[in-house]
N, C-alpha and C positions, 0 to 999 in steps of 0.2 A: 498880166496873169493875176487872177484872184486867189489869194492864199488865206485859207481859214485855219487859224491857230487855236488848238484846243489843249486845255490843261486842267488838272485837278487843282484844288485851291491853295495848297501849301506853297510857301515861297521857294522851297527846295525843288519844286516841280515847275513853277512858273519861270523863275529867274534863268534857268539854263536855256530857255527858248528865246529870251529877250534879244540877245546879241544877233542871232540869225534872223529873227523877225525884223529887227531894225535895219539890218543890211538889205534884206529883200525890199523893204519899203524905200530905202535910199536908192535902190536900183530901179525904182519906178513901178514896182508892183503894188497892187491894192491889197492891203493886209487887214484882216478883221479877226479879232480875238473872240473866242467863245469860252467863257470861264464861269465858274460858280459866282454868285452875286458878291461874295466877300472879296473876290479878287478883281472885280471890275474897276474899283477906284485905283488900284495899283497900276493897272494898264493905262487908264486914262491919265494918271499923273505922269506917265512916261510919254505922253503925247500921241498915244495910239488909240484906235477905236476898239471898243469891247461891247459884246452882248452877253447877257447872263445865260448860262447854259449849265444844267446840273444843279446840285444842291450844296450848301455849305456843310462842313464837316459835323457841326453839332446836330444839325437836322438828320444827317445820315446816321449818326450814332443813335439818335432817338428812334429812328426807323428800325435799326438793328435790334434795339432793346424791345421794341414792339413785337418783333418776330421771334427773338430769343431773349427772354428777360434776364438770363444769367450771362449774356454775351460779354459784358465788361468784367464780371467777376472771373470768368474763365480766362479772359485775356490777361488780367493782372496775375493770375495764378501760374501762368506759363513762364518759362524761361525766355530770355531775349531771343534765343534762336528758334523758339517755337511760335512766337507771337505772330510772325508774318503769315504763316499758313493759316492761322485762325482769322486774321483781320482781312486779308486780301480778298478771298472769295465773297465774303458777305458785304463788306463796305465798298471796296473799289469796284467790284464787278456787279454783284446782284443789285446793290442799291444805287450807288453813284453812277455806275456805268449805264444802267437801264434808264435812269432819269436823263442823263446827258444825251443818250442816243435819241430819245424823243425830242429833246430841245434842239440838237444838231440837225435833225431831219427837218424841223420847222424852219430853222435858219437857212438851210440849204435850198428849200423850196422857194424862199424869197430871194436869196443871194447865192447864186449857183457858183461854187468855187471851182477853180481849175486844179487845185491841189490842196491837200490837207496836211498841215504840219502839227506835230503833237509830241508829247512826252509819253513814255511807256505806260504809265499808270492811267492815262486817259484812254481806257480800254474801248470806249465807244467810238473813237475816231476811226479805227480800222474798219469795222463793219459799215460805218457811214460812208467812208471813202470807196470801199469795194462795191457796195450796193449802188453808189452814185456813179460808178465808172470813172473815177478819178484816182490818180496816184496819191500815196501818202508817204511823208517823210517823218521819221522818228528821230528825235534828239534824245539820246540816252542821258540819264541823270547820274549813273554810276556804272557798276559792273552789269554784265549780262544777267537777266533774271534766271534763276536756277530752274531746272526742269521740274523739280518737286513742287515748286509754286504753281506751275500750270497744271500739274496733275491734281493738286488740291482744289484748284478752281475749275476743273473740267466741266462739272455740271452747270455751274453758274455761267461759264463761257458759252456753253451750248445754248442755254436759255437766251443769252444776250444776242447771239447771232441768229437765233430763230426769229427774232423781231424783224430782221431784214430777209428772212427766208433763205438763209445761206448756211452751209456747214462751216464749222470752225476750221480755219486753216492752221497749219502747224504754228505753235507759239502765238496763237491769237492774231496772226498776220503781222507781227512786229517786223519781220525781216523780209516782207514781200517786195518792196520797191527800193527804199534807201534808208539805212539805219546809220546814224552818225554817232560814233562811239567815243566817249570822252576820256576813257582810261588809257594811259600810256602802256606800251608793251610790257614793262616790268611789273605791272600791277594786275595782270589778268591773263586769262587764256587767249590763245590766238582766235581771231575771227573765224567763225564756222559757216558763214554764208556769204555769197558773193556780193550781197547788197550792203555789207558792213564796211564802213569807211571811217577813218579816224577824224575827229574834230577836237581842236584844242578847247579845253574848258576855259572860259574867259573870266570866271570868278565874279560874275555880275552879282551885286548885293543890294540892288534896289535903286541906286543912283550913282552917278559919277561926279555929282556936284558937292559942294560944301567943303569946309576946312575942318581939320581935326580939332577937337576941344583942346584948350590950352594945357590942361592938366596931363594930357596924353604924352606930350613932348618930353616929360621928365621920366616916363616909365621906360625901362630898358636901357637907360643911359649909362648908369654906373654898375649895374648888375643885370643878370638875364631877366627877361620878361617871360612869364608863363601865362599864356592866354587860355582861359577856361570858358568854353561855350558848349551848350547842349541844344543849340538851334532854337527854332521858333515853334515847333510842333509838340515836342515832348519834354520841354524843360521842367514841367511840373512833376515829372517822374525822375528827374536827375538827382544823383547823390551829391549835390553841392556841398552839404555840410561836411561829409567825409573828405571830399577833395580839398576844400579850403582849409580844413583842419590840418591836413597833411602838408600843405604848402605854407601855412602861416609861420612855421618855425624855420623855414628854409631861407637862405640868403638870396632871395629872388624877389622881384616885383611880380605881383599877381593882379591881373585884370580878369574878372569874371563878368560875363554878360548873361543875364537870366531870361531875357525875353519879356514881352509885354504882359504875359499872364502870371508872372511871379513878382512878388514884392521884394526888391533888393534887401530890405531890412530883415526879411525872414530868413535869409541865409548868410547875412553878414557876420563875420567872426569878431570884428573889432580890432583885428591885428593891424598894425600900422603899415604893413607891406601888402595888404590885400584891399583892392578897390572893387566894389560891386556896382555895376550899372545895369539898367534894363537893356540898353542897346547902344552899340557903337558900330558903324559900318565896318565890316570885316577888313576891307582893303586898308583902312587906316591903322588897324591893329597889327595885321600880319607883317607889315614892312619892318616892324621893330621886335617881332616875337622870336624867342629862342626855342621854345617848346610850346606845342599846343596840346591841351587836354580837351577831348571832345567826345561826343557820342558816335563819331565816325559817320555822321551824315554826309552825303555825297558832296554838298557844297563846301562844308568845313574841310573834309578830308582832301578833296582835290585842290582847294584853295591853298592849304598848307603844303601840299605836294608840289604845287607849281612854284612855290617860293622856297623850296628846299628846307622846310621846317620839320624836324623830328616830331613825332606824334605819340601821345598816349591815348589809346582808344578805349572807351568804356561804352560798348554798344548796348542799346536799350530795346530797340524794336526795329521793324521794317527791314531794310537792306543793310542795316548797320553792322550786324555780325560778319556779313560777307565783306563789307568794306574794311572792317578791322582785320580780317584775315588777309586781305590784299596788302594792307599797310605792313603787317608783320612779315608776310611772304616776301615783300620787296625789300625788307631790311630797313624801312623807314621809321620804324617805331615799335612799341610794345602795346599789349592789350590786357585789360583786366575784365573778366566777366562781372556783371553787375553784382551778383551775389557774393563775390570775393572782394569787393571794394571796401577798404577801410583806410584810415589816415596813414598808417604805416606803409601799406602797399603802394599808395599814391606817392608818398615821399620817396620811397626806394626807387620806384620806376622813373620818376622825374629826374632824380639825381643821376641815375644810369644814363638817361637820354642826354643830359647835360655833359656828363664826364666822358662818355665813350664817343670818340670822334668818328667811328665807323658809321654811326647813324647819320651824322651830317654828311659824310662822304656819299653814302647811298642816296640820301635825300637830294644831294646836288646832282647826282647822275640821273635820277628820275625827273627832276626839274628840267634838266636839259632835254630829256625825251619829250616832255610836255611842250617845251618851247619849239620843238621841231615839228609839232603836229600842225596841220593846216588850220588857218583861221576861218571864221564863218564866211567871209567874202569869197574864199576859194571854193566854197560849195555852191555858189549861186549858179554857175553854168550847168552843173550836173542837175540841180533842181529844175532849172528852166528846161533842160532837155527832157526830163520826165513828163513835164506838162505839155 
């Protein structure tokens, strides 16, 4: 079976696909990735083949600005809960989706796949698969996309599907064949389509190799470790200063990772209990973490949930507000809207998460739910049956 894997460029979109793609390759299937140029080296470093398809995010942003010069100004002026409906139709559908569809069609003419595997934001994959007469499997990154998001993108979706001379199916075709959902029952609504099946989030963070840095072994040993991360995509918008100021006076160890685009010195407090690094693999940190403070990106949120770690969510954009709502609704943690973040609010919230054992009890129950979800290998027979 030939499997074409499609993703947008962000690590939070690529990485959830990797465990299933690797399992399919190990099962003897021919796997080829189609990703924007910036993600090609990531896939190749994992020992898999990749072809460039679509465009990198900076170029997509420049195209958006050419169409709407005030596009970014409007984005920054919106609240965290409003930004997704502004960004998604223009960037993910109209610009990235249209370019990726053209590139996927060219790849398909040369390398005819039997099945397409993709993440929800690779919106070109569904029309490519349907117009090619092959099934497609979606690996969810977090919760189900809300209906209002598809309503906001309706015109852009119609234009995308017109490129393959087809009408837009419900939900952009996401739930046509097989949708693998990574959220445990406690963290979201019941599946609403027969194609939706659970898939355990594997917490892949780029590599399984390497040893933790020596300094990490001392963190969380004599007092709780608070892990602060705002991911790789929007760290430049994160309120690191307020968060770290709120934690500096607490009797905790603090590790903040700021991503490749932020200089650690720009957010360092100088407090002896706070360490700021650009990047540490999440799996190395979570095993010793007592509380995680994050943007509620799906990788961070599900990674902490799988390890029974209470969470403080500060959502900034994309699906993060919905993820934060899921965390709070399941009793796993607390949330602060970005405009309400200050040092005192952070300090109070983290203290509550450390002191109230009910958060740890609920987190343990949800971690048990995640552990009971099927692993990627269990999905292979269903995928093979589709093709």
